[in-house]
C-alpha positions, -999 to 999 in steps of 0.1 A, spaced: 322 -470 -589 322 -433 -595 294 -414 -602 298 -409 -639 286 -443 -646 257 -444 -672 225 -456 -656 196 -472 -679 162 -471 -665 131 -489 -679 104 -465 -667 70 -458 -681 72 -420 -679 38 -416 -703 20 -435 -678 -6 -409 -665 -27 -427 -639 1 -427 -614 37 -414 -611 46 -447 -596 59 -455 -630 77 -425 -640 93 -417 -605 125 -439 -609 134 -422 -640 131 -388 -616 147 -404 -588 175 -417 -608 179 -382 -627 185 -366 -594 213 -393 -583 234 -396 -613 243 -376 -641 242 -399 -672 206 -413 -673 190 -428 -704 154 -444 -706 157 -482 -719 129 -494 -741 144 -525 -759 181 -540 -763 194 -512 -788 190 -487 -759 214 -507 -737 250 -496 -756 272 -480 -735 252 -485 -701 268 -495 -669 239 -504 -649 202 -512 -656 174 -497 -635 135 -510 -632 112 -503 -604 78 -523 -602 90 -552 -624 56 -565 -627 40 -538 -643 33 -549 -680 49 -519 -697 82 -527 -678 79 -566 -679 77 -565 -716 108 -548 -720 133 -566 -692 117 -596 -699 131 -600 -737 156 -628 -739 175 -607 -760 179 -580 -731 188 -607 -710 214 -622 -728 230 -590 -737 228 -578 -698 246 -613 -691 272 -610 -718 282 -575 -709 280 -582 -672 255 -552 -665 241 -553 -631 203 -553 -630 187 -534 -599 150 -541 -594 123 -532 -568 94 -559 -568 65 -542 -551 43 -575 -557 41 -605 -537 61 -631 -553 51 -660 -535 12 -663 -533 -15 -686 -543 -35 -657 -558 -12 -647 -585 7 -680 -595 25 -659 -625 44 -640 -604 66 -668 -594 69 -675 -633 78 -637 -634 107 -642 -605 120 -672 -623 125 -649 -656 140 -623 -635 164 -649 -621 181 -653 -655 198 -622 -651 231 -634 -639 239 -600 -619 207 -595 -603 204 -568 -576 165 -569 -561 151 -554 -534 112 -569 -524 82 -552 -508 67 -584 -489 85 -593 -462 82 -633 -466 95 -628 -500 125 -610 -489 133 -636 -461 127 -666 -487 151 -648 -515 177 -633 -488 167 -597 -500 166 -563 -484 129 -545 -480 119 -522 -510 99 -494 -496 69 -481 -519 84 -446 -522 80 -418 -552 107 -392 -560 109 -358 -542 98 -343 -576 61 -354 -571 57 -336 -534 35 -310 -546 2 -301 -531 -18 -274 -516 -14 -268 -478 -46 -262 -456 -47 -235 -433 -59 -259 -407 -65 -297 -407 -98 -315 -402 -101 -332 -370 -109 -366 -387 -99 -396 -405 -96 -399 -443 -93 -430 -466 -91 -427 -505 -86 -460 -521 -104 -492 -529 -128 -503 -502 -125 -540 -497 -147 -562 -475 -119 -557 -448 -116 -522 -449 -151 -516 -452 -151 -536 -416 -124 -513 -404 -141 -481 -414 -177 -486 -399 -161 -494 -368 -141 -462 -368 -170 -441 -379 -189 -450 -344 -162 -430 -327 -148 -402 -352 -154 -389 -386 -141 -405 -416 -145 -397 -451 -139 -421 -476 -132 -416 -513 -127 -443 -541 -95 -435 -556 -93 -424 -591 -110 -394 -590 -79 -371 -587 -48 -365 -600 -18 -369 -581 -16 -330 -569 -51 -332 -560 -52 -366 -544 -21 -350 -520 -41 -320 -515 -70 -339 -503 -49 -358 -480 -36 -329 -465 -69 -319 -453 -72 -342 -425 -55 -349 -394 -56 -389 -397 -48 -408 -430 -59 -443 -426 -35 -470 -443 -47 -503 -442 -26 -534 -445 -28 -553 -478 -44 -585 -478 -16 -599 -501 17 -583 -491 31 -577 -453 49 -541 -458 44 -507 -453 24 -492 -483 28 -463 -500 -2 -443 -479 21 -442 -449 49 -423 -465 20 -401 -485 9 -391 -447 44 -382 -434 47 -361 -466 14 -339 -464 25 -336 -423 -9 -357 -413 -8 -388 -388 -7 -421 -404 -30 -448 -390 -14 -476 -402 -25 -514 -400 3 -540 -395 8 -576 -391 26 -592 -361 59 -589 -371 59 -558 -399 78 -534 -377 106 -560 -369 115 -552 -405 109 -515 -408 133 -496 -384 129 -463 -396 90 -464 -399 85 -475 -363 105 -450 -347 83 -422 -366 67 -409 -331 38 -389 -347 18 -420 -359 -3 -449 -348 2 -486 -354 -24 -509 -351 -36 -543 -354 -73 -544 -348 -101 -516 -348 -106 -514 -311 -67 -512 -307 -69 -479 -331 -99 -465 -316 -80 -466 -278 -50 -453 -292 -65 -423 -308 -84 -416 -277 -53 -422 -253 -26 -409 -273 -39 -375 -286 -13 -365 -310 -10 -335 -324 -2 -322 -361 32 -315 -365 62 -313 -397 68 -349 -401 100 -369 -411 99 -374 -451 114 -403 -468 117 -407 -506 127 -428 -533 162 -408 -538 170 -423 -504 158 -457 -509 178 -460 -543 205 -444 -528 210 -470 -501 205 -497 -526 234 -485 -549 254 -480 -516 252 -515 -510 267 -524 -542 295 -496 -539 277 -472 -564 283 -435 -558 255 -410 -561 253 -373 -556 
C-alpha cells in the first residue's frame, strides 16, 4: 500500500493536561501526507486507514465505540490500528474487558498492547508508551544534579522505594500536575537519575523510561521478572539501570557508576512506522 493513503486519526488534540492524546495526530502527520481528524462516522468518507492511540481514554472511546463507526469500517473494509495502553485483563477494572470486546467488533483490527500478559493472551505485539518527536522541547541544564528525581503519584509501593533510596542518595519527589510538559521535561533534565517505578497493574516499560532518555538522563527502571524478555531494544540501552528491589538498585548505583551521556531516543513515529510496516503500509 503506497504512502498516499488517507489516514483517519481519533485524537483529542485539544486535551491540555497531557500531550499523549494529541501525539498520535502529530506522529501520523509526520509519517503520512494525508491525515484527517475523525470525530464521528461522517469524517470517515474517503479514509483508507483508521488509527487510535489510547483507546480507553473517554474522548477517544466515545468516538470509536459508536456502532455506526464500527459498521461503516466493516462495510468499507477499513483497517483499525489501535494502541491499547491500559490493562485489559485486570480484576481492578472489569470494564476494560468490555471495552476489548467492543473493540473486537471491528472486522480488520490491528492492535498492540502495553501489558505483556495482554499481548500474550491476544497474540499481539507490544505497544510502547511513546510520544511524537514534536514534543521533545525542554531547557537543557548546564550540569545535572548528582541525585534522583521522581515526578508522579506517590503510591505506597513507590513511597517505600523512595524512603529506602533516600538513605543513600538525594531523591527529589514532586507530585505530577505542577508543570506543563515543557516544564516537566526541563525538571527531569536537571537530574542525573530519573526514577521510573513499575506499574502495579501493567507489566511493561512506562513512558518515564523514554522521557529519561529524551533528556539524556539515566533511567532507573523497576521491572518484573520477565519484562525485559519482551523489550529487546530497551534491555540493550547500556546507560540505564534495571532493578527489581531497592537493595538491587542501591547496589547498582554504587557499583556501575554510570555517567551522563547522550542517550538513544525512541519516538512514536518509529513505533507507528514499524506497526504499519507489519501490514505493508509504507510511511515517509
